[in-house]
OpenMM code with the backbone's topology and positions (N, CA, C; nanometers):
from openmm import Vec3, app, unit

residues = "UNK UNK UNK UNK UNK UNK UNK UNK UNK UNK UNK UNK UNK UNK UNK UNK UNK UNK UNK UNK UNK UNK UNK UNK UNK UNK UNK UNK UNK UNK UNK UNK UNK UNK UNK UNK UNK UNK UNK UNK UNK UNK UNK UNK UNK UNK UNK UNK UNK UNK UNK UNK UNK UNK UNK UNK UNK UNK UNK UNK UNK UNK UNK UNK UNK UNK UNK UNK UNK UNK UNK UNK UNK UNK UNK UNK UNK UNK UNK UNK UNK UNK UNK UNK UNK".split()
positions = [
    Vec3(0.0820, -0.1163, 0.0000),
    Vec3(0.0000, 0.0000, 0.0000),
    Vec3(0.0879, 0.1247, 0.0000),
    Vec3(0.0518, 0.2181, -0.0882),
    Vec3(0.1334, 0.3386, -0.0968),
    Vec3(0.0740, 0.4451, -0.0063),
    Vec3(0.1499, 0.4910, 0.0847),
    Vec3(0.1038, 0.5942, 0.1779),
    Vec3(0.1855, 0.7213, 0.1636),
    Vec3(0.2607, 0.7310, 0.0556),
    Vec3(0.3444, 0.8486, 0.0327),
    Vec3(0.2547, 0.9689, -0.0001),
    Vec3(0.2624, 1.0778, 0.0771),
    Vec3(0.1755, 1.1942, 0.0508),
    Vec3(0.2072, 1.2625, -0.0822),
    Vec3(0.3267, 1.2440, -0.1348),
    Vec3(0.3604, 1.3064, -0.2639),
    Vec3(0.2749, 1.2503, -0.3769),
    Vec3(0.2382, 1.1235, -0.3693),
    Vec3(0.1541, 1.0630, -0.4740),
    Vec3(0.0172, 1.1301, -0.4734),
    Vec3(-0.0409, 1.1496, -0.3559),
    Vec3(-0.1726, 1.2133, -0.3460),
    Vec3(-0.1667, 1.3583, -0.3945),
    Vec3(-0.0602, 1.4272, -0.3584),
    Vec3(-0.0455, 1.5656, -0.4032),
    Vec3(-0.0291, 1.5730, -0.5553),
    Vec3(0.0449, 1.4814, -0.6120),
    Vec3(0.0662, 1.4787, -0.7567),
    Vec3(-0.0635, 1.4487, -0.8303),
    Vec3(-0.1381, 1.3521, -0.7814),
    Vec3(-0.2664, 1.3176, -0.8452),
    Vec3(-0.3648, 1.4339, -0.8315),
    Vec3(-0.3701, 1.4956, -0.7137),
    Vec3(-0.4602, 1.6089, -0.6933),
    Vec3(-0.4210, 1.7265, -0.7820),
    Vec3(-0.2925, 1.7575, -0.7909),
    Vec3(-0.2458, 1.8676, -0.8743),
    Vec3(-0.2744, 1.8391, -1.0216),
    Vec3(-0.2528, 1.7154, -1.0647),
    Vec3(-0.2820, 1.6784, -1.2041),
    Vec3(-0.4307, 1.6917, -1.2335),
    Vec3(-0.5131, 1.6508, -1.1395),
    Vec3(-0.6578, 1.6641, -1.1568),
    Vec3(-0.7006, 1.8092, -1.1662),
    Vec3(-0.6447, 1.8926, -1.0809),
    Vec3(-0.6790, 2.0345, -1.0849),
    Vec3(-0.6327, 2.1006, -1.2139),
    Vec3(-0.5144, 2.0652, -1.2594),
    Vec3(-0.4632, 2.1206, -1.3852),
    Vec3(-0.5508, 2.0773, -1.5024),
    Vec3(-0.5892, 1.9497, -1.5033),
    Vec3(-0.6775, 1.8996, -1.6093),
    Vec3(-0.8131, 1.9684, -1.6056),
    Vec3(-0.8672, 1.9857, -1.4845),
    Vec3(-0.9951, 2.0546, -1.4711),
    Vec3(-0.9844, 2.1999, -1.5181),
    Vec3(-0.8762, 2.2656, -1.4833),
    Vec3(-0.8551, 2.4038, -1.5269),
    Vec3(-0.8466, 2.4124, -1.6787),
    Vec3(-0.7812, 2.3141, -1.7405),
    Vec3(-0.7719, 2.3139, -1.8868),
    Vec3(-0.9099, 2.2954, -1.9498),
    Vec3(-0.9905, 2.2063, -1.8950),
    Vec3(-1.1249, 2.1842, -1.9477),
    Vec3(-1.2132, 2.3080, -1.9304),
    Vec3(-1.2039, 2.3705, -1.8145),
    Vec3(-1.2831, 2.4906, -1.7895),
    Vec3(-1.2411, 2.6029, -1.8838),
    Vec3(-1.1131, 2.6185, -1.9061),
    Vec3(-1.0638, 2.7221, -1.9968),
    Vec3(-1.1116, 2.6969, -2.1396),
    Vec3(-1.1041, 2.5723, -2.1839),
    Vec3(-1.1510, 2.5392, -2.3190),
    Vec3(-1.3017, 2.5609, -2.3296),
    Vec3(-1.3762, 2.5210, -2.2280),
    Vec3(-1.5208, 2.5417, -2.2304),
    Vec3(-1.5575, 2.6881, -2.2307),
    Vec3(-1.4893, 2.7680, -2.1520),
    Vec3(-1.5153, 2.9115, -2.1479),
    Vec3(-1.4825, 2.9774, -2.2815),
    Vec3(-1.3745, 2.9347, -2.3421),
    Vec3(-1.3378, 2.9884, -2.4726),
    Vec3(-1.4445, 2.9530, -2.5773),
    Vec3(-1.4916, 2.8299, -2.5742),
    Vec3(-1.5977, 2.7890, -2.6662),
    Vec3(-1.7270, 2.8647, -2.6420),
    Vec3(-1.7614, 2.8851, -2.5157),
    Vec3(-1.8825, 2.9592, -2.4804),
    Vec3(-1.8760, 3.1030, -2.5315),
    Vec3(-1.7612, 3.1670, -2.5122),
    Vec3(-1.7448, 3.3046, -2.5597),
    Vec3(-1.7522, 3.3112, -2.7126),
    Vec3(-1.6944, 3.2120, -2.7787),
    Vec3(-1.7026, 3.2075, -2.9241),
    Vec3(-1.8451, 3.1888, -2.9713),
    Vec3(-1.9210, 3.1025, -2.9031),
    Vec3(-2.0599, 3.0790, -2.9401),
    Vec3(-2.1420, 3.2057, -2.9180),
    Vec3(-2.1187, 3.2744, -2.8059),
    Vec3(-2.1901, 3.3991, -2.7796),
    Vec3(-2.1578, 3.5052, -2.8845),
    Vec3(-2.0311, 3.5134, -2.9242),
    Vec3(-1.9926, 3.6095, -3.0276),
    Vec3(-2.0621, 3.5766, -3.1599),
    Vec3(-2.0722, 3.4482, -3.1922),
    Vec3(-2.1397, 3.4058, -3.3147),
    Vec3(-2.2874, 3.4428, -3.3107),
    Vec3(-2.3530, 3.4153, -3.1996),
    Vec3(-2.4954, 3.4481, -3.1876),
    Vec3(-2.5178, 3.5990, -3.1915),
    Vec3(-2.4293, 3.6739, -3.1293),
    Vec3(-2.4410, 3.8194, -3.1313),
    Vec3(-2.4257, 3.8718, -3.2738),
    Vec3(-2.3342, 3.8137, -3.3480),
    Vec3(-2.3147, 3.8542, -3.4874),
    Vec3(-2.4363, 3.8175, -3.5712),
    Vec3(-2.4936, 3.6983, -3.5477),
    Vec3(-2.6135, 3.6578, -3.6204),
    Vec3(-2.7300, 3.7513, -3.5900),
    Vec3(-2.7471, 3.7856, -3.4639),
    Vec3(-2.8554, 3.8762, -3.4273),
    Vec3(-2.8335, 4.0150, -3.4856),
    Vec3(-2.7095, 4.0593, -3.4885),
    Vec3(-2.6793, 4.1901, -3.5462),
    Vec3(-2.7109, 4.1949, -3.6938),
    Vec3(-2.6746, 4.0912, -3.7667),
    Vec3(-2.7035, 4.0892, -3.9093),
    Vec3(-2.8522, 4.0709, -3.9336),
    Vec3(-2.9201, 3.9984, -3.8449),
    Vec3(-3.0640, 3.9788, -3.8585),
    Vec3(-3.1376, 4.1105, -3.8349),
    Vec3(-3.0927, 4.1891, -3.7378),
    Vec3(-3.1545, 4.3191, -3.7104),
    Vec3(-3.1344, 4.4137, -3.8278),
    Vec3(-3.0187, 4.4093, -3.8906),
    Vec3(-2.9929, 4.4985, -4.0032),
    Vec3(-3.0851, 4.4660, -4.1197),
    Vec3(-3.1158, 4.3383, -4.1380),
    Vec3(-3.2026, 4.2997, -4.2481),
    Vec3(-3.3481, 4.3339, -4.2194),
    Vec3(-3.3892, 4.3315, -4.0925),
    Vec3(-3.5296, 4.3472, -4.0593),
    Vec3(-3.5682, 4.4888, -4.0186),
    Vec3(-3.4733, 4.5784, -4.0026),
    Vec3(-3.5086, 4.7143, -3.9632),
    Vec3(-3.5766, 4.7852, -4.0799),
    Vec3(-3.6971, 4.8348, -4.0584),
    Vec3(-3.7648, 4.9035, -4.1681),
    Vec3(-3.7050, 5.0412, -4.1916),
    Vec3(-3.7106, 5.0832, -4.3145),
    Vec3(-3.6639, 5.2166, -4.3516),
    Vec3(-3.7874, 5.3028, -4.3648),
    Vec3(-3.7978, 5.4054, -4.2809),
    Vec3(-3.9162, 5.4889, -4.2805),
    Vec3(-3.9017, 5.6116, -4.3699),
    Vec3(-3.7833, 5.6358, -4.4199),
    Vec3(-3.7624, 5.7543, -4.5029),
    Vec3(-3.8219, 5.7365, -4.6425),
    Vec3(-3.8096, 5.6169, -4.6962),
    Vec3(-3.8562, 5.5914, -4.8309),
    Vec3(-3.9723, 5.4930, -4.8267),
    Vec3(-4.0787, 5.5180, -4.9020),
    Vec3(-4.1887, 5.4217, -4.9037),
    Vec3(-4.1460, 5.2937, -4.9743),
    Vec3(-4.1838, 5.1829, -4.9171),
    Vec3(-4.1495, 5.0536, -4.9742),
    Vec3(-4.2615, 5.0127, -5.0692),
    Vec3(-4.2311, 5.0081, -5.1967),
    Vec3(-4.3327, 4.9739, -5.2941),
    Vec3(-4.3655, 4.8255, -5.2902),
    Vec3(-4.2692, 4.7417, -5.2645),
    Vec3(-4.2941, 4.5990, -5.2518),
    Vec3(-4.3371, 4.5363, -5.3823),
    Vec3(-4.3943, 4.4189, -5.3695),
    Vec3(-4.4406, 4.3465, -5.4874),
    Vec3(-4.5843, 4.3847, -5.5172),
    Vec3(-4.6312, 4.3424, -5.6323),
    Vec3(-4.7686, 4.3729, -5.6713),
    Vec3(-4.8665, 4.3084, -5.5744),
    Vec3(-4.8357, 4.1899, -5.5299),
    Vec3(-4.9241, 4.1202, -5.4360),
    Vec3(-4.9385, 4.1950, -5.3043),
    Vec3(-4.8287, 4.2507, -5.2546),
    Vec3(-4.8370, 4.3244, -5.1288),
    Vec3(-4.9132, 4.4553, -5.1474),
    Vec3(-4.8996, 4.5192, -5.2640),
    Vec3(-4.9750, 4.6427, -5.2895),
    Vec3(-5.1243, 4.6141, -5.2971),
    Vec3(-5.1602, 4.5018, -5.3592),
    Vec3(-5.3013, 4.4631, -5.3669),
    Vec3(-5.3552, 4.4346, -5.2275),
    Vec3(-5.2758, 4.3670, -5.1474),
    Vec3(-5.3182, 4.3363, -5.0114),
    Vec3(-5.3361, 4.4644, -4.9292),
    Vec3(-5.2476, 4.5608, -4.9444),
    Vec3(-5.2596, 4.6885, -4.8734),
    Vec3(-5.3849, 4.7626, -4.9195),
    Vec3(-5.4114, 4.7614, -5.0484),
    Vec3(-5.5322, 4.8265, -5.0996),
    Vec3(-5.6568, 4.7593, -5.0432),
    Vec3(-5.6554, 4.6274, -5.0345),
    Vec3(-5.7678, 4.5534, -4.9778),
    Vec3(-5.7878, 4.5900, -4.8306),
    Vec3(-5.6792, 4.6011, -4.7565),
    Vec3(-5.6892, 4.6394, -4.6154),
    Vec3(-5.7428, 4.7812, -4.5999),
    Vec3(-5.6994, 4.8714, -4.6862),
    Vec3(-5.7509, 5.0093, -4.6808),
    Vec3(-5.9008, 5.0126, -4.7086),
    Vec3(-5.9458, 4.9323, -4.8047),
    Vec3(-6.0886, 4.9263, -4.8365),
    Vec3(-6.1675, 4.8713, -4.7180),
    Vec3(-6.1144, 4.7705, -4.6526),
    Vec3(-6.1812, 4.7155, -4.5335),
    Vec3(-6.1903, 4.8201, -4.4232),
    Vec3(-6.0842, 4.9001, -4.4068),
    Vec3(-6.0853, 5.0052, -4.3047),
    Vec3(-6.1915, 5.1089, -4.3384),
    Vec3(-6.2038, 5.1471, -4.4666),
    Vec3(-6.3067, 5.2430, -4.5071),
    Vec3(-6.4463, 5.1902, -4.4745),
    Vec3(-6.4684, 5.0605, -4.5024),
    Vec3(-6.5989, 5.0006, -4.4742),
    Vec3(-6.6269, 4.9990, -4.3240),
    Vec3(-6.5274, 4.9646, -4.2444),
    Vec3(-6.5462, 4.9620, -4.0988),
    Vec3(-6.5723, 5.1025, -4.0446),
    Vec3(-6.5037, 5.2024, -4.1004),
    Vec3(-6.5273, 5.3392, -4.0563),
    Vec3(-6.6678, 5.3843, -4.0944),
    Vec3(-6.7131, 5.3420, -4.2111),
    Vec3(-6.8505, 5.3767, -4.2535),
    Vec3(-6.9523, 5.3091, -4.1615),
    Vec3(-6.9301, 5.1857, -4.1270),
    Vec3(-7.0201, 5.1151, -4.0347),
    Vec3(-7.0202, 5.1835, -3.8992),
    Vec3(-6.9025, 5.2241, -3.8513),
    Vec3(-6.8939, 5.2912, -3.7221),
    Vec3(-6.9644, 5.4265, -3.7250),
    Vec3(-6.9628, 5.4933, -3.8408),
    Vec3(-7.0277, 5.6232, -3.8526),
    Vec3(-7.1788, 5.6087, -3.8765),
    Vec3(-7.2257, 5.4865, -3.9024),
    Vec3(-7.3676, 5.4630, -3.9232),
    Vec3(-7.4136, 5.4834, -4.0661),
    Vec3(-7.3235, 5.4820, -4.1592),
    Vec3(-7.3575, 5.5015, -4.3002),
    Vec3(-7.3860, 5.3650, -4.3632),
    Vec3(-7.4995, 5.3549, -4.4360),
    Vec3(-7.5289, 5.2301, -4.5069),
    Vec3(-7.4474, 5.2238, -4.6348),
    Vec3(-7.3933, 5.1067, -4.6618),
    Vec3(-7.3133, 5.0899, -4.7848),
    Vec3(-7.3970, 5.0340, -4.8955),
] * unit.nanometer
topology = app.Topology()
chain = topology.addChain("A")
for resn in residues:
    res = topology.addResidue(resn, chain)
    for name in ("N", "CA", "C"):
        topology.addAtom(name, app.Element.getBySymbol(name[0]), res)
């Protein structure tokens, strides 16, 4: 049976060093993943931010849909005002 305290100290020190290496690698990976997600969110925000200075003409389908919505709003306003259509 080995009762030399140096063996226990060596094993404990090796374990701590190994644990420190794993924690450092994990932290580095976590920071890299966070940086990647932050970059993805930043590029996603740039694509989705509306520009209010210039009117967006869009496609013909979206213009038709907007016209349809405006007509529905006119009808609802007429109903609210008590006007028969």
